[in-house]
C-alpha positions in Angstrom: -27.2 -18.0 -82.1 -26.8 -15.3 -79.6 -23.6 -13.1 -79.2 -23.1 -10.6 -76.6 -20.2 -8.6 -74.9 -19.7 -5.7 -73.0 -18.4 -2.4 -74.4 -14.5 -2.4 -75.0 -14.6 2.0 -74.3 -14.1 3.1 -70.8 -16.4 5.5 -71.5 -19.2 3.1 -72.1 -18.5 0.4 -69.7 -20.3 2.0 -66.7 -23.4 2.9 -68.8 -23.8 -0.4 -70.5 -24.3 -3.7 -69.4 -24.3 -5.5 -72.6 -24.1 -5.4 -76.4 -25.9 -8.3 -78.1 -27.2 -9.6 -81.2 -29.5 -12.7 -82.0 -30.3 -14.9 -85.2 -32.6 -17.8 -85.3 -36.2 -18.8 -85.0 -37.6 -20.1 -81.6 -39.8 -22.9 -81.0 -42.9 -20.7 -79.7 -44.1 -17.9 -81.4 -44.8 -15.5 -78.5 -43.2 -14.7 -75.1 -43.9 -12.8 -71.8 -41.0 -10.2 -71.1 -40.8 -9.5 -67.5 -39.8 -6.1 -66.2 -36.3 -5.6 -64.8 -36.4 -2.1 -64.2 -33.7 -1.4 -67.1 -34.0 0.4 -70.3 -33.1 -1.1 -74.0 -32.0 0.3 -77.3 -33.6 -2.4 -80.0 -33.3 -3.0 -83.6 -34.9 -5.4 -85.4 -33.0 -6.6 -88.7 -35.7 -9.1 -89.7 -38.6 -6.7 -90.1 -38.6 -2.9 -90.0 -41.2 -2.9 -87.2 -41.7 -3.6 -83.3 -45.0 -4.5 -81.9 -45.5 -5.8 -78.6 -48.9 -6.6 -76.9 -50.9 -6.3 -73.4 -51.7 -9.3 -71.5 -55.3 -9.1 -72.8 -53.7 -9.7 -76.6 -54.5 -6.1 -77.7 -51.6 -3.8 -79.2 -49.6 -2.0 -77.1 -47.0 -0.2 -79.1 -45.8 -0.5 -82.8 -43.0 1.6 -84.1 -40.1 1.3 -86.6 -37.6 -1.5 -86.3 -35.2 0.7 -84.4 -36.7 1.8 -80.8 -35.7 2.6 -77.2 -37.9 0.6 -74.6 -38.5 2.5 -71.5 -38.5 0.5 -68.0 -41.7 -1.5 -68.0 -43.4 -2.1 -64.7 -45.4 -5.0 -66.0 -45.2 -8.4 -68.1 -45.7 -7.6 -72.1 -46.0 -10.1 -74.8 -43.8 -9.9 -78.1 -43.8 -11.9 -81.3 -40.5 -13.7 -81.2 -41.5 -14.7 -84.9 -41.0 -11.2 -86.3 -37.6 -10.6 -84.5 -35.6 -13.7 -85.9 -32.6 -11.2 -86.5 -32.3 -8.6 -83.9 -29.8 -6.8 -81.9 -29.7 -4.1 -79.1 -27.7 -2.3 -76.2 -28.9 -3.5 -72.4 -28.3 0.2 -70.3 -27.1 -0.3 -66.9 -29.9 1.0 -64.5 -30.1 5.1 -64.4 -27.6 5.0 -67.3 -29.8 5.5 -70.6 -30.6 9.3 -69.8 -27.0 10.5 -71.5 -28.3 9.0 -74.9 -31.9 10.2 -74.7 -32.1 14.0 -74.3 -35.2 13.5 -72.0 -36.1 12.5 -68.8 -36.4 8.5 -68.6 -40.0 9.3 -66.9 -41.1 10.0 -70.6 -40.4 6.5 -72.0 -41.6 4.5 -69.0 -43.7 1.4 -70.1 -43.3 2.5 -74.0 -41.4 1.5 -76.9 -40.3 4.7 -78.8 -39.1 5.2 -82.4 -35.2 6.0 -82.3 -35.9 8.8 -84.8 -38.2 10.6 -82.4 -34.9 10.6 -80.3 -32.0 10.6 -82.5 -33.5 11.6 -85.4 -31.9 10.7 -89.2 -29.3 9.0 -87.2 -31.8 6.6 -85.5 -32.5 5.4 -89.0 -29.1 5.4 -90.1 -27.8 3.3 -87.3 -30.3 0.1 -88.8 -28.8 0.4 -92.2 -25.2 0.5 -91.0 -26.3 -2.7 -88.9 -27.9 -4.3 -92.1 -24.9 -3.9 -94.0 -22.8 -5.1 -91.2 -20.8 -8.2 -92.5 -20.8 -10.6 -89.0 -22.7 -10.7 -85.9 -19.6 -9.1 -84.2 -19.2 -6.2 -86.6 -22.8 -5.2 -85.4 -21.9 -5.1 -82.1 -19.0 -2.8 -83.3 -21.5 -0.5 -85.2 -23.7 -0.3 -81.9 -20.4 0.5 -79.8 -19.6 3.2 -82.3 -22.8 4.7 -82.2 -23.3 4.9 -78.6 -19.8 6.5 -78.1 -20.9 9.0 -80.6 -23.8 10.1 -78.3 -21.9 9.7 -75.2 -19.0 12.2 -76.2 -21.8 15.0 -77.0 -24.1 14.7 -74.0 -24.2 15.1 -70.3 -22.9 12.4 -67.9 -25.3 10.1 -66.4 -26.6 11.1 -62.6 -24.2 9.2 -60.4 -26.6 9.4 -57.3 -29.2 7.8 -59.2 -26.8 5.1 -60.3 -25.7 4.7 -56.7 -29.1 4.4 -55.6 -30.3 1.7 -58.4 -27.0 -0.2 -56.8 -28.5 -0.2 -53.4 -32.1 -0.7 -53.9 -30.8 -4.2 -56.3 -28.8 -5.2 -53.2 -32.0 -5.0 -51.0 -31.7 -1.5 -49.4 -34.6 0.2 -48.5 -35.8 3.5 -50.1 -35.1 5.3 -46.8 -32.0 4.2 -46.0 -31.0 5.3 -49.6 -31.9 8.3 -49.4 -29.9 9.1 -45.9 -27.1 7.5 -47.5 -27.2 10.2 -50.3 -28.2 13.0 -48.3 -31.3 13.5 -50.4 -34.7 14.2 -49.5 -37.7 11.9 -50.1 -39.0 14.1 -52.6 -35.5 14.9 -54.3 -34.7 11.4 -54.4 -38.0 10.4 -56.3 -37.7 13.4 -58.7 -34.1 12.6 -59.9 -35.0 8.8 -59.9 -37.8 9.1 -62.1 -35.7 11.5 -64.3 -32.9 8.9 -65.1 -34.7 5.6 -64.5 -38.3 6.0 -65.2 -39.8 5.1 -62.4 -40.1 5.7 -58.5 -37.5 4.2 -56.4 -39.9 2.1 -54.5 -41.5 0.5 -57.2 -37.9 0.0 -58.6 -37.1 -1.6 -55.4 -40.0 -4.1 -55.6 -39.1 -5.2 -59.2 -35.3 -5.6 -58.2 -37.0 -8.0 -55.5 -38.8 -9.6 -57.7 -35.8 -10.2 -60.0 -33.8 -11.9 -57.0 -36.3 -14.2 -56.4 -36.3 -15.4 -59.9 -32.7 -15.9 -59.3 -33.3 -18.0 -56.4 -36.5 -19.9 -57.9 -35.7 -23.6 -59.4 -33.8 -24.8 -56.7 -34.7 -26.9 -53.5 -36.2 -23.9 -51.5 -39.9 -23.5 -51.3 -41.6 -20.7 -52.3 -42.7 -19.9 -48.5 -38.8 -20.0 -47.5 -38.3 -17.7 -50.5 -41.0 -15.3 -49.4 -39.1 -15.3 -45.7 -35.5 -15.2 -47.4 -36.5 -11.9 -49.4 -38.3 -10.0 -46.9 -41.8 -10.8 -47.8 -44.4 -10.6 -45.3 -45.8 -14.3 -46.2 -46.0 -16.9 -49.1 -49.3 -14.8 -50.1 -47.6 -11.4 -50.4 -44.6 -13.2 -52.1 -47.5 -14.4 -54.9 -49.3 -11.4 -55.5 -45.7 -9.4 -56.3 -45.0 -12.5 -58.7 -48.4 -12.0 -60.4 -48.2 -8.1 -60.8 -44.7 -8.6 -62.4 -44.9 -11.9 -64.5 -48.7 -12.6 -65.0 -48.7 -15.8 -63.8 -48.5 -17.2 -60.0 -44.7 -18.8 -58.9 -46.0 -22.4 -59.7 -47.0 -21.6 -63.2 -43.6 -19.7 -64.1 -41.5 -21.4 -66.8 -38.6 -19.4 -68.5 -37.1 -20.0 -71.7 -33.8 -21.3 -69.6 -32.1 -20.4 -66.6 -30.4 -17.7 -68.5 -33.2 -16.2 -69.6 -35.3 -15.8 -66.7 -37.2 -12.8 -67.8 -38.6 -14.7 -71.2 -41.7 -16.8 -70.7 -42.7 -19.1 -73.7 -46.5 -18.7 -74.2 -48.7 -21.5 -75.9 -49.4 -20.7 -79.5 -53.0 -21.5 -78.9 -53.1 -18.4 -76.8 -51.4 -15.9 -78.8 -52.3 -17.4 -82.8 -49.9 -15.6 -85.5 -50.5 -12.4 -86.1 -49.6 -12.7 -89.6 -52.5 -15.3 -90.1 -54.8 -14.4 -87.3 -57.1 -11.5 -86.4 -56.3 -7.7 -87.4 -53.4 -6.4 -85.6 -54.5 -4.5 -82.3 -57.1 -6.9 -81.8 -54.8 -10.2 -81.4 -57.2 -13.0 -79.8 -56.0 -14.7 -76.3 -57.8 -17.3 -74.4 -59.1 -16.2 -71.2 -56.3 -17.3 -69.0 -52.9 -15.3 -69.1 -50.8 -18.3 -67.3 -48.4 -19.9 -69.3 
């Protein structure tokens, strides 16, 4: 079961896309998570740990059960069986920085223990969430914790947020710089500091996400390539493989609502608990689902 809502606080509304909580066990054990250019706060209530893996099966990050996930630029693998009860915050693009106290670029591609950023408050947050009597109460706890941090922090960089919105709509990086009156160098500096990645890479990921939204209908991949500004179908396939780890025809998301979650065959990723030692997870040679 998943429950999600937007924040009720006007202070948080522009900063947070959703507060969510999930309880259950999926039929598959592993998923490939695709990059979106966004950051998340994650709390694992099933196990006091987070682990994610590279496509070759090697351990990439391991933290305690409260973490900040920086903007990822490549697919990663998670063990869903260890996350049967989890909740989190999905930040709007360029909007996590008020809760970090450090440049977003320091978290890019990483999963970082919240204790390193919030100190004792990170540990307390998980304790309070474990005590919450209902899923709805968990979301209230998350919102209260965010509101307390937001009131004591600097506001987000509005120029970076506007840049993200324009790039997600398909604007070029050059056009965004002109619109905001920023030199290419200054745009990159501000964008990386608040988003975590350079604007050109964010624009590529945003275009990839637009392709995912369009996929699954009657349009061919060649048509999608033309509609989304790729030079040809081969260009789309290269970008798709870079951000999903598979070709477009091999792409099989969990559902239309979970396009960034791609189930993996259990035989490719044997159970961490019953398989090889942590950090040396065996995978069959191919990385397609």
